N, C-alpha and C positions, 0 to 999 in steps of 0.2 A: 313122440320127442322128448326129450327127458333134458331138465335142468341142470345146466352143469355146476358147482357150487366150490371156490376152492377157498380151503384155510388157509386163516391169515399168517400160519409159519410157512406155508406155503409161497405166500405172495413174497415173504420176507427171501425166501430159498432163491427165488429167480432172480435177486437182482444178485448173486453170487457165482448161476451159471452162465459159463462163455455163452459169447455170443453166438459162436458159429452153432450153437446146441441149441439157441433157442426158439429161432423158427422149426423146428422139428418137434421139439416139445410142445410149442402154442396150438400147431396144427393137431396132435394127437389130442390134446386137451379138449379142444373143440369139436374134435371129431363124435367124442364120449357124447355131447348129446344127440346125435344121432345111432349111435350103435355102439353102445357102453360093454359090450362082448365083441372086440373087433378081433378078429386072424393076431393070433400070437398072446392072445392075454391071456395068464394064468391065476387060477386060484387058489391064496394061498393058504398052506393048510395050518389047520389049527384054531382058524376064524372062521366066522362064519359067512359072510358076504364081503370080503375082503378078497380086491386082485391086483396085480399089476401085470403093466404094458413094458416092455425093451424099446429106447428110442436113444439107439449108438451105448454110450457107457453109462446113461440113467436112464432112472427107473422109477416108473408115475405108480405110486400105490392110491390107489381108492377103493370105496365102497360105493354098493347100487342098491336104492330103495327101490324095489321094481311098483308097488302099492301106489307111493305117490309118483312116481317118475325125475326120482333124480338122483345125483351121480354126485359123489362129493368126495373132492380129492383132497386125499389126506399129507401126502408124503411126496416129493419129487428131491429126490438125491443121488447121488454116482453109487453105483453101482456095485461099491464096498464099503459103503456106509448107508443106505437105508432102510435096512434091516436092523440097525440096532435100537 
């Protein structure tokens, strides 16, 4: 089982996300502890271990450290602005 770590910026950004999306985002983030590479995840090109998963119009960007069993959620944002 992996340990999921949320960046401080991610915790702040969760306050700005509408309530209707929060439950699905939290569910996906929690499921990363059991399966850090779920169906639908994509590896971001140009980065060694960055991945993204979609949930509605939001994207979750995270990194996986297999040697220490850690998943760090780096950014959660709207699909139009997450890659900036």
